[in-house]
N, C-alpha and C positions, 0 to 999 in steps of 0.2 A: 504494500500500500504506500507507494511513494508520495501520494497526495497528503498523507498524514504528516509528512515531514515538511511540506511546502506551505509557508504562511499564506500564500495566495490561493491555495487549493481549497477543496470543499471543507465546510465546517466539521470539525471533529469534536463533539461535545456530548453532554448528558443533560438535556433540558429537563425542567421540572415536569413531572408526569401529570400536569393539569393545566388548564388555561384556555386559550382561544386558538383555533387552528388557523391555517393560512387563508381559509375562505371566510373567516370572520364568525364561524359558528361556534357554539359552545362545545368545547372538547370533552372527551371522556375523562372523568376523574377516577383514576385507577389506583393501583397499589402504592404509587408514589406519594399520594397525599392522604388518602383515607385509611389505608391498610386493608381495604376490602379485597376479597379474592374474586376477580372477575370470572364470569362464565364465558368461555371462548369456544366457539364452534368452528370446526374446519370443514370446508366443502371440498371433497376430493381425497380419495384414500390411496393415492399413489405414494411414492417414496418420500417426497417433500412433505405432503400433508400428514402422512403417518409418522414421520420423524418429529415434526413440530408438535403434534398431538402428544406423543409419548414423552418428549422432553419437557413440555410445560406441565403435563400431568405429574411427572416425577418432581417438578419444582413446586408442586402444591396447588396449581391452578385447577379450577373446575373445568375439565375438558372431556366431553363425552367422546365416544367413538366417531371417527370422521363420517360425514354424510356421503353416502354412495349414490350412484346412479339408480334411480327408481325410488329412493326414499322420499317421503313427503317433506318438501322444502319448508313450507310454512310452519309445520309442527316442529321441525328440527331447529329453526332459528328463532322461534317465537320469544324465548326468554334469554337470548344471547346478549351479553354486553359487547362482545367483539365477534365478528364473523370474518374468518380468513378464507379467501378464495385460493385454493391450492391446485387449480386445474391447469392444463396446458394453456399457453399464452393466447392461442387463437380462440378460446371460448371464455376468457375472463370477462370481456365486455358483455357477452350474452348472459353469463351467470349473474353479473352485477345488475343487469337490467331486470332479471327475474326476481331479484331480492327487493326491488323498490316496493315499498308499502308493506313488506313482510317483517322488517326489523327496524328498530330505532337505534340499534347499536352501531359501533364503529365498523365499517367495512374495509378490510385490508386485503391486498393481494401480495403474493410472494414472487411475482415476476421481477427479473432484473432489468429488463429492457423497456417495459411498459411504464408509463407515468400514471398520475392520478386521474387523467382525463377519462380513462376507461371506467372510472367509478362515479362518473357524473350521475346525479340523482340521489346521492347519499351525502348529506351535509357533513357528516363526519367520516373521513376516509384517510387511508394512508397506504404506504408501501413498506414492506420488510423483505429484504433479500439476503440470505446467508451466503457468505463467501467460503463455502465448504462443499465438497461433493457428498452426496447422500446415497450410497449404494443400496441401503435397506433401512427400514424404520428403526431397527434396533441399533445398527451402527451409526445411522444418521443422528439419532437422539444423543448419542455420546459425543459426536463431533460438533453438535450445535452448542454444547456447553463451552463457554469461553471463546466462541468464534467471533469474527468480524461480521457486521451486518451493515447494509446500506438501508437507511430509513428515510422517510419523507412523510409529511402530513401530520396527522393527529399524534399527540404525545404518547398515546397508548403503544405506539410502535417502539418507543424507548422503554416502556414498561416491559414489553416482551423481551427485549434484549437484556435488560437488567435482571429479569427473572432467570435468565439462562447464564448470568455471569459473563455476558458478552461485551464487546466493544462495538461502537457504531460510528458511522460517518453519514452525514446528511447530504443527499444527492437530489438536486432539483430535477423536475420533469425534463427540462431541456437538455440535461446532461446525462440522462439515464442510459441512452443508447451508447454513448461513449464509455460510460462506466462499465456497462455490461460487456462491451467489446474488449476492454482491458481485462476483465475477468476471464473471458474466453482465451485471450492470448496467454494469460498467466497459467491457465490450466490446460486447455486443449492444444494450443500451439506449442507449449513447452513439451508436451508428450510427443508431438510430431517432430520437434527439434531433437529430442533424445532418440527418437527412432532413426533420424539421420545419423546421429552419433554412432548408433549401433551398426548401421549399414557400412559406414565408412571405416569404422574400427575393425569390422570383420574382414575387410580386405587386407589388413595387416595381421590378421590372426589374433586379435585382442578382443576379449569379451566386454560387454557393456558394463559389467560389475566393476571392472577396473577403473571406470571413470566416475562412479557414483559418489565417492568421497569428494572428488573435485566439484561435482554438482552441488553437494550439500554445503561445502564450505563457501562456495560462491554465493549461494542463497543467503547464508549467514552473513557474509560480508555486505551484501546489499541491504539486509535488514539493519545492520549496525552502522554502515557508512553512507548509504545511498548509492544510486546506480553509477553515476560518473566516477566517484572515487574507487568503486569496487572493480572497475574495468581494468583488465590486464591483457597481455598478449600483443600480437603484431599490430592491431588497430590502435592500441593505446600508445605504442612506441613508434608508430609510423614505419614499420618494417615491411616495405613493399616487396623486397626479395623473397621473404618467407611467404607472403600472400601469393606470389607468383608460383612458388613451388607447390603450395597447397592446390592451386587451381590445376596445375599440370598433373597432379596425382589423382584428382577426383574424376569420377565418371561423368560424362556429359549431362546425365539426368540429375546429378547432384549439384551442378554449378549454379543453377538459378537461385536456389535457396541459400547457398553459401554466399553468392554475390550480394543478395539482398540484405542478409544479416551483417555482412562485412561493411556495407555502406552505412547501415544503421549504427554499427559500432564506431565507425569513423566520425559520424556526426556527433555521437555522444562524447567522443574524445576531443572534439573541436579541431579535427584534422581535415584537410581537403579529401573529398571522396574520390577514389580512384575508379575510373570506368574500366570494366573488364575488357580484355583484348577482343577485337572484332573476329579474329580467327581463333576458334577454340580447338582444343585437342580433339582429333578424331579418335574413335575407340581403339584403333590399331596403334596409335601413338602413345596411349596411356600405359604407364608401367603396369605390368601384370601383377595380379594379387599374389602376395607371398604365400607359399604353402605353409601350413601351420607348423610343420616340423622344421622349417628353415629359419624360423625366427624364435629367439628366446621368449618373446612375449606370447608365442603360441603354446608354450609348454603348459601353462595352466589349463588351456582348453583340452590338450591331449590328456592331461592327468584327470581332468574332470570327466571326460568321455570314458576313459578306462575305469574310473571309479564307478561311474553309472552302470557300465556293462557288468562289472564284477558284482555290484550290489544287486542289480536286476536279476542276473543269473542266479545268485545265491538265494534271493527271495523266491524265485520260481521253484528252485530245487527244494527249498524249505516248504513251499506250498505242496509239492508232490509228497514229501515226507509227512506233512500234516494230514494229507488225505488218507495215507496209510494208517496213521495213528488214529484218525477219526473212525475208521472202520473197526479197529481193535477196541476202541473205547465205546463204540455204539452211539456216537454223536455225529451230527452233520458236519461235514468238512468246513462249511462256511463259518462255524464258530471258531475254529482254529485259524482260518485265514484272517478273520476279523481281529483275532487276538494278536496275530503277528503285526498287523497294521497298527493296532493300538499301542503295542510295545515299542514300535518304531516311532510313534508320534510324540507330540509335545509333552505329554504327561508320562511317557515311558522312558526307558533307558536310552532309546534312540534319540530322543529330543528333537525330532524333526518338526518344525513349526509349519504345518501345512493348513492353509485356510482358503485355498482357491476353490470356491464352490462351483464356479463355472466349469473348471477342468474336471472336477469330480463328477458333475452332472453329465458332461459330455462323454467321459469314460464309461459311466454307467449306462447311458443310452446306447452307445455303440456295442458294449458288451451284451446288454440285454437283447439287442437285435440279433446278434449271432447265436445267443443261447436259445432264443425262441425258434430261430430257423432250424437249429440242430434238433430241438424238441419236436418240431414238425416232421423232420426227416425220420425220426425214430418212431413216430406214432403210426401204428398199423390201422388203416381205415376200416378194415373188416372187423377189427375189435372195437374201434371207437364208435362205429355207426350203431352198435347194439346199445350204447348208452348215450346216444346223441341228444335225446330230449332231456334227460336228467342233467347231463353235462352242461347243456345250454342254459338250463334253468339256474344251475349253481353259478355259472359264469356271468349271469346277468342279474336275476332276482336276488340270488345269494349275495352277490357283491354289494348291491344296493342296500339290502337289509343289514348286512354287517357294517357298512359305512354309516348308516343312519343310527343304529344302536350305539356303536362305539363313539360316533360323533357327538351324540347327545350326552353320553356319559363323560366324555372328555371336556365338553363345554362346561358342565356342572362341576366336575372335580377340579379342573385346572382354572376355572373362572375365565374361560376364553369366550370371545364373541362366537355366536352360533355358527357363523360361516367358517371361522377358523377351526372350531370343534369338528364340524362335518368334514372339513378338509383333512384333519388328522384321521378321521374314520375312513375316508376314502384311501388314504395312503396305506393303511394297514389291512386293506380289504382283500388283497390277493394272497394266494397260498403257494407253497413250494413243494410239489410232489417229489421232485428229485431228491430233496433232503430226506423225505419219508422213506423212499425206496432204498436209499443208501443205508439208513438205520436198519431196516428190515433185513437187507442182505447181510449186514455185518453180524446179525444175530440169527442168521439162517431161518428167518421167519418170512413166509409169503402170505399174500392175501388172496381171497377168492377172486377169480378172474374178473367178475363184474365190478367188484369194489376197486380192484387195481386199475382197470380200464377207466372207470369213472373218475378216480382221483387224477389219473394221468391227463385225461381230456380236460378236466376242470382247470388244472394248474396251467396248461398251455393256453387256454382260452380266456382265463379271467384276468391275466395281466393287462391285455389291451383295455378291458373294461375299467380296471382300477386306474390305469393311466388316464383314460378319458375323464373319469370322475375327478381325478386330481387336478388336471389342467382346467377343466370346466369350473371347478370350485375356486381355483386361483383367480380366474377371470371374474367370477362372481364376487369374490372377496375384494377385488380391486375395482369393482364397479364397471367392468368392461362387458358384462353380459347379464341379462335378467334370468330369473329362474325359468320363465316360460321359454326363453331362447335356448335352454339346454336340450329340450326335446328334439327339435330339428337338427341341432348340432350333433346329437348322438347318432341319429340315423344317417346323417351325412358322413361322419367319420367311419362308422362301422360299414356302411354300404360301400364307400369308396375303398376302404381298406381291403374288404373281402374281394371286391371286383378286380382291383389292381393286382393283388396277390395271386388270385387264381389265373387271371389273364396273362400276366407276365410269366408265370410259372409254366403254363401250357405252351407258350411260345418257346420258353427256354428248353423244355423237354424235346421239342422238335429240333431246335437249333443244336443242342448238345449231341443228339443222335446223328445229325447230318454233318456236323462240322468235320469229323474225321481228322482231328488234329494230329500233327506229326509227333508230338511229345505228350505222353500220358500226364505228365506233371502240370500241363496247362488246364486240364479239366477242373481241378480244384480252384484255379484262378478264375475260371468262368463263373463258378458258383459263388465265390467270394464277391465278385463284381455284381452278381445277381442280388445279393443281400443289400448292397449299397444302393443299387438302382431302385429296387422295390421300396425300401424304406424311404429314401429321399424323394422319389417321384410321388409316392402316396402322401407324404407330409406336405409337399408343395401343392398338391391338389386338395388339401384340407382333410385328408383321411387319416385313419389310424395306421401309422407305419408299423407298430408292433403287431397288430392283427394281420397286416399284409405279409410280413415276413413269416409269421407262423403258418398262414395259409399256403404261401409259396413253398415252404418246407414240406408241408403235408402233401401237396400235389406232387412235388418232385420225389418224395420218398415213397409214394405209392404208384409211381409210374415206371414204365419200362425204360430205364435210362442206362446209357453206357457207364460202366465203372461205378454202379450205384453203391456197392458195398464199400469200395475204397473211398468214395466221396463221403459216405456216412462216417467212416473212421476218421477221415480228415476233419470233418466238421465237429465230431465229438472232441477231438484234440483242441480245435479252435475254441469250442465252448468251455473246456476246462481252462485254457489260457485266459479267456475272457473273465471267467469267474474269479480266478486267482488275482488278476490285475484289478478287477472291480472291487473285490473284498479288501485288498491291501489299501487301495486309495480311500475307500470309505472308512476303513479303520484309522487311517492317518487323519481323516477329516474330523473324527470324533474327539472330543475333549472329555475324558472320563470324569474329571472333576466337575464339569458342568452337568453331566448325566446324573451324577450322584445327587445333585441338588433337587432333581425332580423324581427321585426314586419312589417315594411314598405315593404320590398321586399317579405316577406311571404304573406302579404295581396294581393300583385299583383299576386303572384302565385295562391292564393286562387281564385281570380277573374277569372283567365284564366281557372282554373279547373271547376268552377261552371258555367260560362257563355259561355265558348268556348269548352273546351275539352269534358266534359260530353255530352252536346247536340249534338256535332259533332259525337262522338263515337256512341251514340244511333241512330242517323239518318243513319249513314253508316251501322250499324249492322242490323237495322230493315228494311232497304230499300228493300232487296229481299223478305221479308215477306208481304210487302204492308200493314203494320199495319196502322190503322186509325191515322190521324194527331194528334188528341187530346190525344190518348193513348201514341203516341210517345213523345209528348211534356211532358206528365206527367212523363213518365219513365225518360226522360232527366233531369227533375228537381229533381227527387227523388234519385239522386246519392249521398246519404248521406254517409260520411266517418265515420268509427267507430274505434274500438280498433285495428283491424288488421293492418292498416298502422303504428300505433305507435309500435306495436310488430315488424313489418318488419323493422322499422327504427333502431331497436337495432342490426340487423344483420350487417350492414356496420360498426357500432360502434365497435362491437366485432372483426370484420375482420381487422380493422385498415385501412379502405379506407380513402384516402385523402379527407378532407372535411366532414367526417361523422358527426362531431359535428353539423355543419351547417344543414346537412340533417335532423338530429333528431329534432332539434329545429324548423325548418321550418315545418316539418310534423306535429308536435304537434300543431303548430299554425293553420295550414290548417284544421286539424280535428276540432278544436274549432270553426273556422269560419264556416265550413260546418254545424256543429251542430246548431249553433246560427242562421245562415241565412236560410239554407234550412229547418232545423228541425222545426223551429217555423212557417214557411209559408206553409208547406205541406198541411194541411187541407184547407187553403184558396185557394191555387192553384188547389186542387182537385175539390173544389166546382166551381171555376171559369171556369175550363175546362169541367165541367160536366161529370166527370168520377167517381163520387162517387157511392157506392153500399151499400149493406147491411153490417152491422158491424158483423164480425164473432164472435161468442161467443162459449166458450168451454162448452159443455153440461155436466150437473151434474146429473147422474142417481143413483137411489137408489140401483142398482145391478151392479155387475161387472162380466165380463166373465173370467173364468179361463179355458183355453183350455186344452184338454187332448188328447194325441196322440191316445188313443184307442177309443175315442168317435168320433172325427172328426168334429162334429158340434161345433160352437162357436158363440158368439154374435158379430154381425157386424153392423156398422152404415150405413144406406142408406138414402141419401137425396133426397127428391122429388123436382125436379127443377120447376121453373116457367114455366107454359104452358104445364105441363105434361099431358099425356092422361089419367092418373088415378085420376086427380083432381075431388074430390067429389064422387069418387068410394068408395063403402063400402068394408071392408076387404074381405068378402067372395066372392066379385066380381072380385078380383084382379087376380084370376087364378094362384095362386102360387103353387109350388110343394107340395105334401102332407106332406113331412117331414120338411117344412119350417113353422116357427112360428114367427109372429110379437109380440114381448113381450111388448114393450113400444113405445109410440109416444111422441116426444118432439115438442110441438107446441108453439113457441114464449115463451119458458121458462116454459110452463105448461106441466107437465108429465101426460099422459093419458094411462091407462091400457085398451087396445082395446078389443072389442068384435067383433063378426061377422058383426054387424050392424054399427060399427064405420066407419065414413067416413074419407078418406085420403085427405088432402089439400096440395096445393102447399106450399113449404117451410117447410113442416114437416120433422123431422128427425126420421127415423124408426130404432128401435133396433130389428134386425132380427136374430133369431137363425137358423143357416143353416151351412151346410158344404160348402167347396169351390166351388164344382160343381154347387150346387143349388144356391149359392150366385150369380154366373154369370148370371143365368137365372132371378133372382130377380132384379138385377141391370138393365138388359136389359128390363124387363117389366116395372119397376117403373121409373128408372132414364134415360132410353134410351141409356145406355152405349153399 
């Protein structure tokens, strides 16, 4: 704030908080004179409005929740002493006009570039603009304390600054555009300038961090001495030769910014401005960038890269070991992955301070997209279609019921706004069947096929629904969408997601089978690209990218595709890699000391989820299907929460929803409780309810099918169910089509090469060489499909 040092600059003072405003009207008599606590109402629930509301509420002012789109304006502002308009600049005048006749209080806006003229119609008005960035209400509320503010108009604006322990400068209407331009230069242009530092330094193999102490000390010098005395370097000393060497070393697209800033520095130094040469270096004449290894300054970069590779590899190996330990302990691997991340974080021995919510969210979204695609690949449609109706009910009605019950409980227990409470409920509404099955396998316990298939279908299809509810409720909490608008938004997202996922996958099946690539290793690259295209295109069209990738995986996994088995193994590995990376990043993001603070109310929310919301949601969803009571009870208990809720909890954090920090910490605690309580008791409950079944095992065959579009026939697995009519039949008695060949029989882990006299038993897995038409006849004959 150079103007604060300039006697001719804007007035920097603390006027008495009462009197007469510039328009001659009676001004608000606030806390500065009477000691009364004013009632202040904020219109607009974005980051600025949310931060100011929270900061003033913490300072003891009477500040209700911000007014959102759709709220009754007259009722909201009826008894307000001060009304603050915290909307985007282009609607401030519109909101101000709508307030005429509704309030006698002081009307204030938070815009930096607008003057008081947009508040015409209100005798008492003013402007308050904070000179800090507000990434979220919680962080913004902290930053507003002690900050600089630009004020104008009614003295209540100074009362607001005083309440926050801030400092203020008075800026007249005619000067506000210039004032705000300076603010943008100080913040936005400084970031752009540092980005140029990073680019130019990279050509010398030097990281940006090397320059940050120089930046900080320069800013300190400006604050202490002023701009002109703090200026150093070739512009200050008139070193034209050094400036020429700089220009010769810079890329052509960096010269414009360098020349402009150098001229500005020369003006500040009181030296003649030097015009840049008319003939600039061509790219071929510019010195080549130095390789990192050729410069001593590059060594920190090399060391940093080597360290990152070593630590990354070590953490991945630790994740693999953790998965093995998880199997032995009978707990989901996600618990140990998260534990590794927490131990490496700020409260653990690793001490890594990681608070990049955007990065964590992006890692989670990408990881979840690949996990859902892999889940779709592994889902057998012939099994899923038998539980399609109850699975769809659980993935829609069940998610809504869970979100509603938990949301109401969270709002009451945590004293959150209803919208924020429902948002928390939506975040924890999805289940994780992969964790359930890993626990069951570790203890050699299986479930009845119908229960297993239902849980598998539900977990793959309820994540998109939970993501939709989360994003929709964030928009609702921020006032960007009405409750009525959620209904068409749901059908749009789900319809577009299903259509794009199915359509692109069908095209991909034909393309993959016809490409006939020269290298087999390129087929996984095609499917990797498919995930990106499906998710990105769907999101751009306004659909659910998560549903789209799941449907695409489902279509691809149940189609006749070249290298289908190897593609399945590849994406299984990618899914594990995504899970480990996702859990580690989320573990780093968590601050255990903050989670502990919400332990008691979070425990209450966990109890409602486990013992009330989940059983009720399952009972309501499965009621039309008349599922057996024991199976319904088992599905109700197996509502294990996994990584998806923690990923979704980063969405409100990044969006700046009021109370997002509490939501994240509570969700993390709820997931831990769910894993520890439900995860460790699933085998016991399955045995107690009598719904156990055979333990599914992945067959290992000494041969693998590689389909070819010109051959048509490929190896397929056909299971002989219990009670099959072909039990004890010999192969030649099966009556299979002439072109069908049973290649192998897997009988309880023993691989048999059959002959015509070999008998087929219940529970056998047959590896059958057949085309798709003959395969349908084989399944009908053997499996009864």
